[in-house]
C-alpha positions as CSV (number, residue, x, y, z in Angstrom):
1,M,-11.4,-41.0,-53.4
2,T,-13.4,-39.9,-50.3
3,S,-14.7,-36.4,-49.7
4,L,-14.4,-34.8,-46.3
5,N,-16.8,-32.3,-44.8
6,A,-14.3,-29.5,-45.5
7,G,-14.5,-30.2,-49.2
8,F,-11.0,-31.8,-49.6
9,A,-10.5,-35.2,-51.1
10,V,-8.1,-37.8,-49.6
11,P,-7.3,-41.4,-50.5
12,G,-9.7,-43.9,-49.1
13,H,-7.1,-45.7,-47.0
14,V,-6.2,-42.5,-45.3
15,A,-9.7,-41.5,-44.6
16,G,-10.4,-44.9,-43.0
17,M,-7.4,-44.9,-40.6
18,K,-8.1,-45.2,-36.9
19,G,-8.6,-41.9,-35.1
20,D,-9.8,-40.0,-38.2
21,H,-12.1,-37.1,-37.6
22,G,-14.0,-34.5,-39.5
23,H,-12.3,-31.2,-40.5
24,S,-15.3,-28.9,-40.9
25,K,-15.3,-25.8,-38.8
26,E,-17.9,-27.3,-36.5
27,D,-16.1,-30.6,-36.1
28,I,-12.9,-28.8,-35.2
29,A,-14.5,-26.5,-32.6
30,Q,-16.3,-29.5,-31.0
31,R,-13.2,-31.6,-30.9
32,L,-11.0,-28.8,-29.3
33,A,-13.7,-28.1,-26.8
34,G,-13.8,-31.7,-25.7
35,S,-10.0,-32.0,-25.5
36,N,-9.7,-30.3,-22.1
37,G,-10.4,-33.4,-20.1
38,S,-7.6,-35.9,-19.4
39,G,-8.3,-39.4,-20.8
40,R,-8.4,-42.4,-18.5
41,L,-7.1,-45.0,-21.0
42,R,-3.7,-45.4,-19.2
43,D,-5.4,-45.8,-15.8
44,A,-7.9,-48.4,-17.1
45,V,-5.3,-50.5,-19.0
46,Y,-3.0,-50.3,-16.0
47,G,-5.6,-51.4,-13.5
48,G,-7.2,-54.1,-15.8
49,I,-4.0,-55.9,-16.7
50,D,-2.6,-55.8,-13.2
51,G,-5.9,-57.0,-11.8
52,A,-6.0,-60.0,-14.2
53,V,-2.3,-60.8,-13.8
54,T,-2.0,-60.7,-10.1
55,T,-5.3,-62.5,-9.3
56,F,-4.6,-65.3,-11.8
57,A,-1.0,-65.4,-10.6
58,I,-2.3,-66.2,-7.1
59,A,-4.7,-68.8,-8.5
60,A,-1.8,-70.3,-10.5
61,G,0.6,-70.3,-7.6
62,V,-1.9,-71.9,-5.2
63,E,-2.9,-74.4,-7.8
64,G,0.7,-75.2,-8.5
65,A,1.4,-75.7,-4.8
66,G,-1.6,-78.2,-4.6
67,F,-3.8,-76.3,-2.1
68,S,-7.6,-76.4,-2.1
69,Q,-9.9,-74.3,-4.1
70,G,-11.1,-72.5,-0.9
71,V,-7.6,-71.2,-0.5
72,I,-7.6,-69.8,-4.0
73,I,-10.9,-68.1,-3.5
74,A,-9.8,-66.6,-0.1
75,L,-6.5,-65.3,-1.3
76,G,-7.9,-64.2,-4.6
77,I,-10.7,-62.1,-3.0
78,A,-8.2,-60.6,-0.6
79,N,-5.9,-59.7,-3.5
80,V,-8.7,-58.1,-5.5
81,L,-9.8,-55.9,-2.6
82,A,-6.5,-55.1,-1.0
83,D,-4.3,-54.9,-4.1
84,G,-7.0,-53.0,-6.0
85,F,-7.3,-50.4,-3.3
86,S,-3.5,-50.2,-3.0
87,M,-3.1,-49.6,-6.7
88,A,-5.9,-47.0,-6.7
89,A,-4.2,-45.2,-3.7
90,A,-0.8,-45.3,-5.4
91,N,-2.3,-43.9,-8.6
92,Y,-4.1,-41.2,-6.6
93,L,-0.9,-40.1,-4.8
94,G,1.1,-40.2,-8.0
95,T,-1.4,-38.2,-9.9
96,K,-1.8,-35.8,-6.9
97,A,2.0,-35.3,-6.9
98,D,1.8,-34.4,-10.6
99,L,-1.0,-32.0,-9.9
100,D,0.8,-30.3,-7.0
101,D,3.9,-29.9,-9.2
102,R,1.8,-28.4,-11.9
103,R,0.3,-25.9,-9.5
104,R,3.7,-25.0,-8.1
105,L,5.0,-24.3,-11.6
106,Y,1.9,-22.3,-12.3
107,K,2.7,-20.0,-9.4
108,V,6.3,-19.8,-10.5
109,E,5.4,-18.7,-14.0
110,K,2.7,-16.3,-12.7
111,R,5.4,-14.6,-10.5
112,H,7.9,-14.5,-13.3
113,I,5.4,-12.8,-15.6
114,R,4.7,-10.3,-13.0
115,D,8.4,-9.6,-12.0
116,Y,10.2,-10.3,-15.3
117,P,7.6,-9.6,-18.1
118,E,10.2,-8.8,-20.8
119,G,12.2,-11.9,-20.1
120,E,9.0,-14.1,-20.2
121,R,8.0,-12.4,-23.5
122,E,11.4,-13.3,-24.9
123,E,10.8,-16.9,-23.9
124,L,7.4,-16.8,-25.5
125,R,9.0,-15.3,-28.6
126,Q,11.5,-18.1,-28.9
127,I,8.8,-20.7,-28.4
128,F,6.9,-19.3,-31.3
129,Q,10.0,-19.0,-33.4
130,E,10.5,-22.8,-33.0
131,L,7.0,-23.2,-34.3
132,G,8.0,-21.4,-37.5
133,L,6.7,-17.9,-36.8
134,S,8.7,-14.8,-37.8
135,G,8.5,-11.1,-38.5
136,E,5.2,-9.3,-37.9
137,V,3.3,-12.5,-37.4
138,L,5.7,-13.6,-34.6
139,E,5.4,-10.2,-32.8
140,G,1.7,-10.2,-33.2
141,A,1.4,-13.7,-31.7
142,V,3.6,-12.7,-28.8
143,Q,1.6,-9.5,-28.1
144,S,-1.7,-11.3,-28.4
145,V,-0.8,-14.2,-26.0
146,S,1.0,-12.0,-23.5
147,A,-2.1,-9.9,-23.2
148,K,-3.9,-12.8,-21.7
149,P,-2.1,-14.0,-18.6
150,E,-3.9,-17.3,-18.2
151,K,-3.2,-18.3,-21.9
152,W,0.4,-17.1,-21.5
153,I,1.0,-19.3,-18.4
154,S,-0.7,-22.2,-20.2
155,V,1.7,-21.9,-23.1
156,M,4.7,-21.8,-20.8
157,L,3.6,-24.8,-18.8
158,T,3.1,-26.8,-22.0
159,S,6.1,-25.6,-24.0
160,E,8.7,-24.9,-21.3
161,Y,7.9,-27.7,-18.8
162,G,6.3,-30.3,-21.2
163,L,3.1,-30.5,-19.1
164,A,-0.2,-31.7,-20.6
165,P,-2.7,-28.9,-21.4
166,A,-5.3,-30.3,-19.0
167,E,-4.9,-30.7,-15.2
168,P,-4.8,-34.4,-14.0
169,N,-7.6,-35.5,-11.8
170,P,-6.3,-37.7,-9.0
171,V,-9.8,-38.9,-7.9
172,T,-10.9,-39.9,-11.4
173,A,-7.5,-41.7,-12.0
174,A,-7.8,-43.7,-8.8
175,L,-11.4,-44.7,-9.3
176,T,-10.7,-45.7,-12.9
177,T,-7.8,-47.9,-11.8
178,F,-9.8,-49.5,-9.0
179,A,-12.8,-50.2,-11.2
180,A,-10.7,-51.8,-13.9
181,F,-8.7,-53.8,-11.4
182,M,-11.9,-55.2,-9.8
183,A,-13.6,-56.0,-13.1
184,A,-10.6,-57.8,-14.6
185,G,-9.4,-59.3,-11.3
186,I,-12.6,-61.1,-10.4
187,V,-12.6,-63.1,-13.7
188,P,-9.9,-65.7,-12.7
189,L,-11.9,-66.4,-9.5
190,L,-15.3,-66.9,-11.0
191,P,-14.8,-70.5,-12.1
192,F,-13.8,-71.4,-8.6
193,M,-16.5,-69.4,-6.9
194,L,-19.2,-70.9,-9.2
195,G,-17.9,-74.5,-8.8
196,L,-17.4,-75.1,-12.5
197,P,-15.8,-78.3,-13.6
198,D,-12.0,-78.0,-14.2
199,P,-12.0,-74.5,-12.7
200,F,-8.3,-73.9,-13.2
201,L,-8.4,-74.5,-16.9
202,T,-11.6,-72.4,-17.2
203,A,-9.9,-69.6,-15.2
204,A,-6.8,-69.8,-17.5
205,L,-8.9,-69.5,-20.6
206,A,-11.1,-66.7,-19.2
207,T,-8.1,-64.7,-18.0
208,G,-6.5,-65.2,-21.4
209,A,-9.6,-63.8,-23.0
210,V,-9.4,-60.8,-20.6
211,F,-5.7,-60.2,-21.6
212,F,-6.6,-60.4,-25.3
213,G,-9.6,-58.2,-24.9
214,I,-7.7,-55.5,-23.1
215,G,-5.0,-55.5,-25.7
216,A,-7.5,-55.5,-28.6
217,S,-9.4,-52.6,-27.1
218,K,-6.4,-50.4,-26.5
219,S,-5.4,-50.8,-30.2
220,A,-8.1,-48.2,-30.9
221,W,-5.6,-45.7,-29.6
222,S,-2.6,-47.1,-31.5
223,L,-1.4,-47.9,-35.0
224,A,-1.1,-51.7,-34.2
225,P,-3.9,-53.9,-35.6
226,W,-6.3,-55.2,-32.9
227,W,-5.2,-58.8,-33.2
228,K,-1.5,-57.9,-32.8
229,S,-2.2,-55.7,-29.8
230,G,-4.4,-58.4,-28.3
231,L,-1.8,-61.2,-28.8
232,E,1.0,-59.0,-27.3
233,T,-1.0,-58.4,-24.1
234,L,-2.0,-62.0,-24.0
235,A,1.7,-63.1,-24.3
236,I,2.8,-60.8,-21.5
237,G,0.0,-61.8,-19.1
238,S,0.6,-65.5,-19.9
239,C,4.3,-65.2,-19.0
240,A,3.5,-63.7,-15.7
241,A,0.9,-66.5,-14.9
242,A,3.4,-69.2,-16.0
243,V,6.1,-67.8,-13.7
244,A,3.6,-67.8,-10.8
245,Y,2.5,-71.4,-11.5
246,L,6.1,-72.7,-11.7
247,A,7.0,-70.8,-8.5
248,G,4.0,-72.4,-6.7
249,S,4.8,-75.9,-8.0
250,L,8.2,-75.7,-6.2
251,F,6.3,-75.8,-2.9
252,R,3.7,-78.5,-3.8
253,V,2.3,-80.2,-0.8
């Protein structure tokens, strides 16, 4: 048995699960205070996998077609820069659209609270009822939250529209995607740029390691074991690379 800070005892295998955290009053306050920011895990995984896949796909396709290493380097660098910027721009615009929609809904709820306060309180009451509150506790919660307009709107945005508590940050999302794309996308090109022997095989092994590493690292935020998550990502990336190589071999010169 393992004791937690709060004084409760739980089985050792539960206490050792990924994502466990302390449950003392201080731990909880610190964790909730740090939960306002939006994580960038999705943006990093998105950019990293796409950078490795597309750049190695170009190398595989050009290699399959029988062109020189110089062509691989030129096309690969062009892809890393252009496609990386394109993905970052697309992620920026998509995240900006989410942010604009969130701000639109914020104004809608703010107007509704001003013009239809009783109707909005009833919505709040039904939201809390679904959470299991009733009687005096329910009415007290409704009165307490409705007395704070910003908190009231936040509850409505989350419960009525399904939005995340924190606002998305388009700039951070775009920069994370671009950085991950660049870091992973340059790996398949390094063996060619450095003039290593058998550069294509080295690039394939290095890219496979990137796929596996990304999958293994993202397992920290899932229930899958690291090796399983790594192999899953490796399999998906390898399939994309194989398709590109076979397509390029159709046009071998």
